[in-house]
TIBAKE-877051 format. One line per field, with one value per residue: residue in three letters; x, y, z of N, C-alpha, C in turn. Coordinates in steps of 0.1 Angstrom, whole numbers, plus 5000, padded with zeros to 4 digits. Example, Ala and Ser with C-alpha at 12.3 -4.5 7.8 and 13.67 -1.06 7.14 Angstrom:
<nodes>
resn	Ala Ser
n_c1	5132 5128
n_c2	4943 4978
n_c3	5078 5071
ca_c1	5123 5137
ca_c2	4955 4989
ca_c3	5078 5071
c_c1	5132 5129
c_c2	4967 5000
c_c3	5078 5079
</nodes>
This chain:
<nodes>
resn	Met Lys Val Leu Lys Phe Thr Leu Val Leu Ile Ser Thr Val Ile Leu Ile Ser Cys Gly Gly Ser Ser Asp Met His Thr Ala Asp Glu Lys Gly Phe Ala Ala Ile Glu Lys Glu Ile Lys Asn Lys Phe Gly Asp His Ser Tyr Phe Thr Asp Leu Thr Ile Thr His Asn Asn Ser Ile Gly Asn Ile Ile Gly Val Thr Val Thr Asp Ala Pro Glu Ser Leu Lys Met Gly Gln Trp Asn Leu Thr Gln Gly Asn Trp Met Gln Asn Ser Glu Ile Ser Leu Glu Val Pro Glu Gly Ser Lys Ala Ala Asp Phe Met Phe Gln Leu Asn Gln Lys Ile Asn Leu Ser Thr Leu Gly Ile Leu Ala Glu Lys Ser Ser Lys Gln Leu Glu Thr Glu Lys Asn Ile Lys Asn Pro Ile Leu Ser Ile Ala Tyr Ile Lys Phe Pro Gln Asn Gly Asp Gln Ala Lys Thr Glu Tyr Ile Val Lys Leu Gln Pro Glu Asn Gly Gly Ala Thr Phe Thr Phe Ser Tyr Lys Leu Asn Gly Asp Phe Ile Asn Leu Asn Tyr
n_c1	8087 8070 8087 8093 8068 8063 8085 8078 8054 8063 8081 8062 8046 8065 8070 8044 8041 8063 8055 8035 8015 7999 8000 8021 8024 7999 7979 7976 7947 7911 7905 7930 7933 7910 7916 7937 7924 7908 7929 7937 7913 7912 7933 7928 7901 7866 7855 7873 7890 7906 7932 7951 7960 7979 7992 8020 8042 8071 8096 8114 8105 8077 8044 8039 8020 8006 7992 7974 7958 7929 7908 7893 7883 7877 7897 7918 7942 7963 7977 8006 8011 8028 8026 8047 8061 8044 8043 8030 8039 8042 8050 8049 8032 8005 7993 7963 7950 7920 7897 7880 7849 7845 7842 7866 7863 7851 7872 7883 7882 7864 7867 7844 7813 7813 7839 7865 7889 7885 7874 7895 7913 7900 7902 7930 7935 7920 7935 7960 7953 7945 7970 7984 7969 7967 7993 8010 8024 8036 8026 8025 8037 8025 8032 8024 7994 7966 7943 7932 7923 7906 7919 7901 7880 7859 7842 7832 7851 7870 7896 7908 7940 7963 7994 8015 8042 8064 8074 8103 8111 8112 8092 8066 8032 8004 7972 7941 7911 7876 7856 7834 7846 7849 7869 7895 7920 7952 7985 8019
n_c2	2004 1987 1976 1998 2004 1980 1982 2005 1997 1975 1989 2006 1986 1974 1996 2000 1976 1977 1997 1986 1976 2004 2013 2023 2051 2062 2088 2101 2103 2103 2093 2081 2061 2047 2036 2019 2001 1989 1976 1957 1942 1932 1915 1897 1893 1902 1894 1888 1883 1902 1908 1927 1957 1979 2010 2022 2049 2054 2075 2069 2047 2048 2038 2012 1984 1965 1935 1912 1883 1863 1840 1822 1820 1801 1782 1789 1799 1823 1846 1867 1895 1918 1946 1961 1984 1976 1948 1920 1902 1873 1872 1855 1827 1824 1809 1809 1812 1809 1817 1789 1779 1801 1820 1823 1844 1863 1877 1892 1915 1928 1945 1968 1985 1995 1994 2008 2018 2042 2059 2060 2074 2099 2107 2109 2131 2150 2150 2160 2186 2196 2196 2214 2237 2239 2234 2247 2233 2228 2210 2182 2148 2115 2090 2065 2047 2030 2004 1998 1971 1957 1932 1917 1914 1932 1950 1976 1990 1995 2014 2041 2049 2075 2085 2112 2132 2161 2175 2176 2157 2148 2152 2127 2128 2115 2106 2096 2080 2072 2045 2056 2079 2099 2121 2110 2114 2133 2126 2133
n_c3	8875 8889 8907 8923 8934 8948 8967 8981 8993 9008 9026 9039 9051 9069 9086 9097 9111 9128 9145 9158 9186 9200 9226 9239 9238 9245 9259 9292 9298 9295 9269 9261 9280 9277 9252 9259 9276 9256 9242 9262 9265 9239 9239 9261 9263 9268 9291 9311 9343 9368 9392 9395 9379 9362 9350 9339 9334 9315 9306 9286 9271 9270 9278 9301 9305 9330 9340 9361 9354 9345 9327 9337 9367 9386 9383 9398 9388 9375 9352 9350 9331 9308 9288 9267 9246 9225 9226 9241 9269 9289 9323 9346 9362 9384 9414 9431 9465 9482 9508 9523 9510 9495 9465 9439 9420 9435 9446 9426 9399 9371 9340 9333 9333 9359 9370 9353 9328 9315 9334 9352 9336 9333 9360 9362 9345 9360 9383 9374 9366 9391 9405 9389 9395 9424 9434 9416 9397 9366 9337 9348 9350 9343 9366 9376 9373 9387 9395 9427 9442 9468 9490 9504 9488 9488 9468 9469 9482 9464 9449 9428 9419 9413 9404 9401 9388 9389 9358 9356 9374 9409 9439 9444 9437 9451 9443 9455 9449 9453 9441 9427 9418 9436 9454 9477 9490 9490 9488 9494
ca_c1	8076 8065 8097 8092 8055 8066 8094 8070 8044 8071 8085 8050 8042 8075 8068 8032 8044 8072 8048 8028 8005 8002 7998 8033 8023 7986 7980 7970 7934 7900 7907 7941 7931 7900 7923 7945 7914 7905 7940 7936 7902 7915 7942 7923 7886 7857 7850 7885 7890 7919 7935 7960 7961 7986 7997 8032 8048 8085 8099 8122 8098 8063 8036 8040 8007 8008 7979 7973 7945 7925 7895 7887 7886 7876 7909 7927 7954 7963 7990 8011 8015 8031 8026 8057 8065 8036 8045 8026 8048 8039 8061 8048 8019 8002 7982 7956 7943 7909 7891 7871 7836 7845 7845 7877 7858 7848 7884 7888 7874 7863 7866 7830 7807 7816 7854 7870 7901 7881 7873 7909 7919 7894 7908 7944 7934 7916 7947 7970 7948 7946 7984 7987 7962 7970 8008 8017 8033 8032 8028 8029 8038 8020 8042 8017 7979 7962 7931 7935 7912 7908 7922 7890 7870 7848 7843 7828 7863 7880 7901 7916 7952 7970 8006 8021 8055 8068 8081 8117 8113 8109 8082 8055 8019 7995 7958 7933 7897 7866 7851 7825 7853 7850 7883 7897 7931 7964 7997 8032
ca_c2	2010 1977 1974 2010 2002 1969 1987 2014 1988 1968 1999 2010 1975 1973 2007 1997 1964 1981 2006 1976 1982 2018 2016 2030 2066 2067 2099 2099 2109 2094 2087 2073 2050 2038 2028 2009 1991 1982 1967 1947 1934 1925 1904 1888 1891 1912 1888 1884 1887 1908 1912 1938 1963 1991 2017 2029 2056 2055 2085 2063 2037 2050 2032 1998 1980 1953 1929 1898 1881 1849 1839 1811 1823 1788 1774 1795 1801 1836 1850 1881 1899 1932 1951 1971 1987 1969 1934 1913 1891 1867 1871 1844 1822 1825 1801 1816 1805 1817 1811 1778 1783 1814 1819 1831 1856 1874 1885 1897 1925 1928 1958 1969 1999 2000 1996 2009 2027 2056 2067 2062 2084 2111 2111 2113 2144 2158 2151 2168 2200 2200 2199 2227 2248 2240 2234 2255 2224 2228 2197 2170 2136 2103 2080 2052 2048 2017 2001 1992 1962 1952 1918 1909 1913 1942 1959 1990 1996 1997 2027 2044 2056 2082 2091 2122 2138 2172 2172 2174 2149 2154 2145 2120 2132 2103 2109 2084 2082 2061 2038 2065 2090 2109 2123 2106 2123 2136 2124 2135
ca_c3	8883 8898 8918 8932 8942 8958 8977 8989 9000 9018 9036 9047 9060 9080 9095 9105 9120 9139 9154 9166 9196 9202 9240 9244 9239 9249 9268 9305 9299 9293 9255 9261 9289 9270 9242 9266 9280 9244 9239 9272 9261 9227 9243 9271 9262 9275 9304 9319 9357 9372 9406 9394 9366 9364 9338 9344 9323 9314 9295 9275 9263 9270 9288 9304 9311 9337 9345 9366 9347 9342 9321 9345 9381 9394 9382 9408 9381 9368 9346 9350 9318 9306 9274 9265 9232 9215 9227 9253 9274 9302 9332 9355 9365 9399 9419 9442 9475 9486 9519 9520 9508 9488 9450 9435 9413 9445 9450 9414 9393 9356 9334 9328 9335 9373 9371 9339 9326 9311 9347 9357 9327 9337 9373 9359 9340 9371 9393 9368 9367 9405 9408 9383 9402 9438 9437 9406 9390 9352 9330 9356 9342 9350 9370 9376 9376 9389 9403 9439 9445 9482 9491 9510 9477 9490 9456 9473 9488 9453 9447 9417 9424 9402 9409 9392 9392 9381 9345 9357 9385 9422 9447 9437 9443 9450 9444 9457 9446 9454 9428 9420 9414 9447 9459 9490 9496 9482 9496 9487
c_c1	8071 8074 8096 8079 8057 8074 8086 8060 8052 8076 8073 8046 8052 8072 8055 8034 8053 8065 8039 8017 8008 8000 8010 8031 8009 7987 7973 7957 7924 7902 7918 7939 7920 7906 7931 7935 7910 7916 7940 7925 7905 7924 7936 7908 7879 7854 7861 7883 7905 7920 7945 7960 7967 7991 8008 8038 8063 8088 8106 8114 8083 8056 8039 8027 8010 7995 7982 7959 7942 7912 7887 7890 7886 7888 7919 7941 7953 7977 7993 8016 8019 8030 8036 8061 8057 8036 8040 8036 8044 8051 8061 8033 8017 7991 7976 7951 7932 7903 7880 7857 7834 7847 7857 7873 7854 7860 7890 7878 7874 7863 7852 7826 7812 7831 7859 7882 7897 7880 7886 7916 7913 7900 7923 7944 7930 7928 7957 7965 7949 7960 7988 7981 7967 7985 8016 8027 8028 8035 8033 8028 8033 8032 8036 8002 7975 7949 7935 7923 7915 7910 7910 7878 7858 7849 7840 7841 7874 7884 7908 7927 7959 7982 8013 8034 8057 8075 8096 8120 8110 8099 8071 8042 8010 7981 7950 7918 7888 7862 7842 7832 7855 7864 7884 7908 7942 7975 8009 8043
c_c2	2000 1975 1986 2008 1991 1974 1996 2007 1981 1977 2003 1998 1973 1984 2005 1986 1969 1990 1997 1982 1995 2022 2024 2045 2071 2077 2095 2107 2099 2086 2077 2060 2041 2030 2017 1998 1983 1972 1955 1937 1926 1913 1893 1885 1900 1906 1883 1890 1892 1909 1923 1943 1977 1997 2025 2036 2057 2065 2079 2055 2039 2043 2017 1994 1966 1948 1915 1894 1866 1850 1828 1812 1810 1779 1778 1797 1814 1838 1864 1884 1914 1934 1963 1972 1978 1954 1929 1902 1886 1866 1859 1839 1822 1816 1808 1807 1815 1810 1800 1783 1796 1811 1828 1844 1867 1882 1891 1908 1923 1943 1959 1984 2004 2002 1996 2019 2041 2065 2070 2074 2098 2116 2115 2127 2154 2161 2161 2183 2205 2203 2212 2239 2250 2241 2241 2246 2223 2215 2185 2157 2124 2094 2066 2055 2033 2016 1993 1984 1956 1937 1910 1908 1923 1952 1973 1997 1998 2011 2029 2053 2062 2088 2100 2128 2151 2168 2169 2165 2156 2145 2138 2124 2120 2107 2096 2088 2070 2056 2047 2078 2101 2109 2118 2114 2124 2134 2127 2135
c_c3	8893 8910 8928 8940 8952 8970 8986 8998 9011 9029 9045 9056 9071 9090 9103 9115 9131 9149 9163 9175 9200 9217 9246 9246 9241 9260 9281 9307 9295 9279 9255 9269 9284 9259 9248 9271 9268 9241 9249 9268 9248 9230 9251 9271 9271 9289 9313 9333 9360 9387 9406 9380 9368 9350 9343 9332 9325 9303 9283 9265 9262 9281 9289 9311 9318 9342 9351 9362 9346 9335 9328 9360 9389 9393 9392 9402 9374 9362 9348 9337 9317 9291 9274 9251 9222 9217 9241 9257 9288 9311 9341 9356 9380 9402 9431 9453 9480 9499 9515 9520 9500 9473 9447 9428 9423 9449 9437 9409 9377 9352 9327 9331 9349 9375 9357 9338 9321 9324 9352 9349 9331 9350 9371 9354 9351 9381 9387 9369 9382 9409 9401 9390 9416 9441 9426 9399 9375 9345 9338 9347 9350 9354 9369 9379 9377 9396 9415 9444 9459 9482 9497 9500 9479 9479 9459 9478 9477 9452 9434 9422 9412 9409 9398 9397 9384 9368 9347 9369 9399 9430 9438 9445 9440 9453 9446 9455 9449 9441 9420 9415 9424 9452 9474 9497 9486 9492 9488 9497
</nodes>
């Protein structure tokens, strides 16, 4: 009986570990993207700075989260990281240059009340519904969603971008939104 219990506990542990980080299959909605933001904050902290943050969906492996991040903007050093199938991996290190007299943090954003993945998730849902209604495309699939932060550091010009495709492939529909969630345009 002890051997059976031990075997069951061991199998359960292996299954839980192999499932790892669940970012792979988070849905492209407010709840799924909020969970992804939580995973990012768990890895890099609540006060990290970003210049790039993307959520790419691959039908074979699920979501791939890509970030360019630092916890010390004044160092002018950032790391590029990907989260794929539950594993964080650093791809490269980046050195930044900023105009003289500028602060590096002015060219970066933080995940907070103003810029967050919950809003991006809401906009992904909204974009999907708009495609279904206006273009009669059933079950559009997320291709990529990201925060487009302006290179000049003007946070007011930040945009949320959502790219969707029909379930069986085809044209990519790109939705752009202002930081407050107002619709800018749709390109395809």
